[in-house]
Structures are given as C-alpha cells and as structure tokens.
C-alpha positions as CSV (number, residue, x, y, z in Angstrom):
1,M,54.6,13.1,-15.0
2,G,53.8,13.0,-11.4
3,R,52.9,16.9,-10.4
4,E,54.1,18.4,-13.2
5,Q,53.1,22.0,-14.2
6,R,49.6,21.8,-15.3
7,T,49.9,24.8,-18.1
8,G,53.8,25.7,-17.8
9,V,54.5,22.9,-20.2
10,Y,53.2,25.2,-23.1
11,D,55.7,27.9,-22.0
12,L,58.0,27.6,-24.6
13,R,61.8,29.3,-24.4
14,E,62.7,32.1,-27.0
15,N,64.3,29.3,-29.1
16,P,62.4,26.3,-28.6
17,S,64.0,23.2,-29.9
18,L,62.2,20.4,-32.1
19,A,62.0,18.3,-28.6
20,D,60.1,21.5,-26.6
21,L,57.7,21.8,-29.7
22,L,57.0,18.1,-29.7
23,S,56.8,17.9,-26.0
24,A,54.0,20.7,-25.9
25,V,52.0,19.2,-28.7
26,D,51.9,15.7,-26.7
27,R,50.8,17.5,-23.8
28,Y,48.2,19.2,-25.4
29,L,47.1,16.2,-27.4
30,R,46.6,14.3,-23.6
31,V,45.1,17.2,-21.9
32,T,42.3,17.6,-24.7
33,I,41.5,14.2,-25.3
34,R,38.2,13.5,-23.5
35,T,37.9,10.0,-21.7
36,S,36.4,10.3,-18.1
37,T,36.1,12.6,-15.3
38,V,34.2,13.2,-12.0
39,V,30.9,15.0,-12.1
40,R,27.7,15.9,-9.9
41,I,24.4,16.5,-10.7
42,A,23.5,19.8,-11.1
43,P,20.1,21.9,-12.2
44,S,19.7,23.1,-15.5
45,Q,17.0,24.5,-17.9
46,P,16.4,20.7,-19.4
47,Q,16.7,19.3,-16.4
48,P,15.6,21.7,-13.5
49,L,16.1,18.8,-10.7
50,G,19.2,17.8,-12.3
51,Y,17.5,14.4,-13.0
52,D,14.5,13.4,-15.1
53,P,13.3,10.1,-14.3
54,L,11.1,10.0,-17.5
55,T,13.9,10.7,-19.8
56,Q,16.6,9.2,-17.9
57,L,18.6,12.1,-18.8
58,C,20.7,14.5,-16.1
59,S,22.7,17.4,-16.3
60,V,26.1,17.4,-14.6
61,L,28.8,19.7,-13.6
62,V,32.3,18.9,-13.9
63,Q,34.4,18.6,-10.9
64,Q,37.9,19.0,-12.5
65,L,38.5,22.9,-13.4
66,T,40.5,23.9,-16.4
67,V,43.5,26.1,-15.5
68,T,45.2,28.1,-18.2
69,N,48.0,30.7,-18.8
70,N,47.1,34.3,-18.5
71,P,49.4,35.9,-21.4
72,D,49.0,39.6,-19.7
73,V,50.8,38.1,-16.4
74,P,53.8,36.2,-16.7
75,Q,54.7,35.2,-13.0
76,G,52.8,35.4,-9.9
77,P,49.4,34.0,-8.4
78,A,47.6,35.7,-11.6
79,A,49.8,33.9,-13.9
80,T,47.2,31.5,-14.5
81,V,43.2,31.5,-14.7
82,T,40.8,29.0,-13.4
83,Q,38.2,28.7,-15.8
84,P,34.2,27.9,-14.1
85,P,33.3,24.7,-13.9
86,V,31.4,23.2,-17.2
87,L,27.8,22.4,-17.3
88,L,26.6,19.4,-19.4
89,V,23.1,18.8,-20.1
90,N,20.9,16.0,-21.4
91,V,23.4,13.6,-20.4
92,P,22.5,9.8,-20.4
93,V,22.3,7.7,-17.1
94,A,23.9,4.2,-17.4
95,W,21.4,2.1,-15.0
96,P,22.1,-1.6,-14.6
97,R,19.6,-3.0,-16.9
98,T,18.9,-5.9,-19.5
99,S,15.8,-6.9,-21.3
100,A,14.4,-8.7,-18.2
101,G,15.0,-6.3,-15.7
102,Y,16.5,-2.9,-14.4
103,L,17.6,-1.1,-11.1
104,T,16.7,2.4,-10.8
105,F,17.2,4.7,-7.6
106,P,16.7,8.5,-6.7
107,L,19.3,11.0,-8.2
108,T,19.5,14.5,-6.6
109,I,21.2,17.7,-7.0
110,G,24.8,17.0,-5.4
111,D,25.0,13.4,-6.1
112,S,28.3,12.2,-7.8
113,G,29.6,9.7,-10.0
114,E,31.8,9.2,-13.3
115,L,31.2,10.9,-16.9
116,I,32.4,8.3,-19.2
117,V,33.1,9.9,-22.5
118,Q,32.8,7.8,-25.8
119,D,35.2,7.5,-28.5
120,R,32.9,8.9,-31.3
121,S,29.5,10.6,-31.0
122,L,26.7,8.7,-29.7
123,A,24.1,10.7,-31.1
124,E,22.9,8.5,-33.9
125,W,23.1,5.2,-32.0
126,R,20.7,6.6,-29.0
127,K,18.4,7.7,-31.7
128,K,18.4,4.2,-33.6
129,G,19.9,1.6,-31.0
130,Y,21.4,-0.7,-33.8
131,P,24.8,-0.5,-35.2
132,V,25.4,3.0,-36.8
133,D,27.7,5.2,-38.8
134,P,28.5,8.2,-36.0
135,I,28.5,10.5,-38.9
136,D,29.8,13.2,-36.8
137,N,33.5,13.5,-37.2
138,W,34.7,14.5,-33.6
139,T,36.0,12.0,-31.1
140,H,36.1,12.0,-27.3
141,N,33.7,15.1,-26.7
142,R,32.6,15.7,-23.5
143,G,28.8,15.9,-25.1
144,D,28.9,12.5,-25.7
145,G,29.6,11.5,-21.9
146,V,27.7,8.7,-20.2
147,F,26.9,9.3,-16.1
148,H,27.7,6.5,-14.3
149,P,26.4,7.4,-10.6
150,G,28.2,6.1,-7.6
151,L,31.8,7.7,-7.7
152,H,32.4,9.8,-4.3
153,S,35.1,11.4,-2.8
154,D,37.1,10.2,0.2
155,L,34.7,12.8,2.4
156,D,31.8,10.8,1.6
157,P,31.9,7.1,1.5
158,I,29.3,4.5,1.9
159,D,29.2,3.5,5.9
160,P,29.4,-0.4,5.3
161,G,28.5,-1.2,9.0
162,I,25.4,0.3,11.0
163,G,26.7,3.8,11.0
164,T,24.9,6.4,8.9
165,D,22.4,4.0,7.6
166,P,21.2,1.2,10.6
167,T,18.1,0.2,8.6
168,A,20.0,-0.7,5.5
169,T,18.4,-3.9,3.9
170,V,20.9,-7.3,2.9
171,L,19.6,-8.7,0.3
172,D,22.4,-11.3,-0.1
173,G,25.5,-12.2,1.3
174,P,27.2,-10.9,4.7
175,P,26.4,-8.0,6.6
176,L,29.1,-5.7,5.7
177,A,29.7,-7.1,2.4
178,G,26.6,-8.3,1.0
179,I,24.0,-6.8,-1.6
180,K,22.6,-3.8,0.2
181,L,19.6,-1.6,-0.4
182,G,19.8,1.6,1.9
183,R,17.0,3.1,3.7
184,Q,15.5,5.4,0.9
185,A,15.3,2.3,-1.4
186,V,13.6,0.2,1.1
187,E,11.3,2.3,2.7
188,P,9.0,2.9,-0.7
189,I,9.3,-1.0,-1.2
190,L,7.7,-1.7,2.4
191,K,5.2,1.0,2.0
192,G,4.2,-0.1,-1.5
193,A,3.7,-3.8,0.1
194,T,1.6,-2.4,3.0
195,T,-0.4,-0.3,0.9
196,A,-1.1,-3.2,-1.3
197,A,-2.5,-5.4,1.7
198,A,-4.2,-2.7,3.3
199,M,-6.4,-1.9,-0.1
200,A,-6.9,-5.6,-0.5
201,A,-8.5,-5.9,3.0
202,Y,-10.3,-2.5,2.6
203,T,-11.8,-3.9,-1.0
204,S,-12.8,-7.4,0.4
205,A,-14.4,-5.8,3.6
206,V,-16.6,-3.1,1.4
207,D,-17.4,-5.8,-0.9
208,V,-18.7,-8.3,1.6
209,A,-20.6,-5.4,3.1
210,Y,-22.1,-4.6,-0.2
211,Q,-23.2,-8.4,-1.0
212,A,-25.1,-8.7,2.2
213,W,-26.7,-5.4,1.4
214,L,-28.0,-6.3,-1.6
215,I,-29.4,-10.0,-0.3
216,E,-31.0,-7.4,2.6
217,V,-32.6,-4.9,0.2
218,A,-34.1,-8.0,-1.9
219,N,-35.7,-9.4,0.9
220,S,-37.2,-6.3,2.0
221,G,-39.1,-5.9,-1.3
222,G,-36.6,-4.1,-3.0
223,I,-36.3,-1.1,-0.7
224,P,-32.9,0.1,0.9
225,T,-34.2,1.0,4.2
226,A,-32.4,3.2,6.6
227,P,-31.2,0.2,8.9
228,I,-30.1,-1.3,5.9
229,N,-28.2,1.6,4.5
230,G,-26.6,2.2,7.9
231,K,-25.1,-1.5,8.3
232,L,-23.4,-0.9,4.9
233,L,-22.4,2.8,5.9
234,G,-21.1,1.5,9.0
235,V,-18.8,-1.1,7.6
236,I,-17.4,1.4,5.0
237,G,-16.6,3.7,7.8
238,A,-14.9,1.1,9.9
239,A,-12.9,0.0,6.5
240,N,-11.9,4.1,6.1
241,L,-10.7,4.2,9.6
242,A,-8.6,1.0,9.4
243,L,-7.3,2.2,5.9
244,K,-6.2,5.5,7.1
245,A,-4.5,3.9,10.0
246,T,-2.4,1.6,8.0
247,I,-1.3,4.5,5.1
248,G,-2.3,8.0,6.7
249,D,-4.7,10.4,5.2
250,W,-4.4,9.6,1.7
251,P,-6.7,11.9,-0.6
252,S,-7.8,9.2,-2.7
253,T,-9.2,7.3,0.1
254,K,-12.5,9.5,0.1
255,A,-12.9,9.4,-3.4
256,L,-12.9,5.6,-3.2
257,T,-15.9,5.5,-1.2
258,E,-18.1,7.8,-2.7
C-alpha cells in the first residue's frame, strides 16, 4: 500500500469494474477495523484532570486524524476534510500489576501512549472479571480501548543518560540500560522514608518526656507544678523544631502536639 491516497481509493470511475468495487470495500474494511492507535491524556467531564487515580480511568485524545472526501469539491486543497480529533472517556489504564503487587506513576494531561482496542466488547468482563459472553455484538470499537502509557514521538524520548534527568535512580542493571525510576517517582519515596523516620524520632522524644513528667508529678504529690510542666513543654518544643526542620511546615504538626 505504501503512501497510497488516504481517501482517493473510494473515488470510483464512472463505470467501475468488479475489481474496483472489491478494492473499495477492502480498503473501507481495513480503515474501519480498529486495532490500536496513539493517544494523549486529555481533560473531559468524567476525568477533569485527564486521569482519575481512584478508578484508574482516563480520557484520551486520538492523535491520528480522520480525513474524508468533500463531495462538493472534487479537486484542490478543499477536496478533503480533516475531522476533529476524537475524545474517548472512561478508558481503563493497563498498569503493570499482579495479585502480589503493582506499579503506578503520575499521569498528567498531554502524556502519550497507545490505545489497544479489544476484539469484542469489554464492558461485561470489566464488570464481572471472569469469563463472560460479551453480549454486545460490535467488534473493534474504540470505546473498548485500553490505554498503555509510554509510547512517545521521536521528539520526546526518555534520555537514558544524564541529560534531562540526572537524578534518575537505577534499581537494577547497568546505568544506561537498567531498570530506572525517574526523579518524580523517586522523590515521593525518599520524602516518605524521611517523614517516617522524623515522625518516629518525634514520638519517641515526646513519649520519653511524658513518662518522665508522670514520675515527677507523682513525686510532687500529684501536683503538676509549673517547673515540671515547663520541662515537658520544652521537650515538645524542641521536637517540633526538629520535625519542622526535616519535613517542613506540615499543617498537622501543630495538631499532633495539642
């Protein structure tokens, strides 16, 4: 086929032969059978941010446009009409996952990938999750597509070296071809570990100070005097400063000490 006319194959001569008719039918079938296409995450009413992490559904804009003949203009630039891009909503995202684990990462508007179209309707299986009769009789419908993130244009490759993401973390294998996590995936992990350690140190310091406060109150006849209270408040204040220095001005810090 090569770079044959996108729509000209439908233009039949005045007295088309059987071969002409069969060629037009064959071309029509090949064009209308949906298998896969490239898409980008786009906002929609069901998914205003393009992707909903709670439902793992997204909305995508098909990147390959449909070009049709203009019956009113047989020749020239206006002989074909480019249709607007198709927006698909409530598209499931195929994350790598098993019963024992999964991997997800942020999806934002403009992120590209491949839409794989199912042979039959996916609706019944999505609702039940076991072998089912598809019921709906349509086939190769873009509404039964599944989004696989990652496919990109030649203008937007992942830099395997130290170019655009020098902080990418290599999980396994050689630096250039190993299993890597990009900066935006690594930072939340590191932040979470740092926060957990800081919270553990905070609660430990406050607990030790509180136990000491209980002993001193008991030794003073059950009366929490100002000096005794001052010691406890001093430890809590120092712990607050240490926690804030580690994880920033976290709104919940104040609530933890009240």
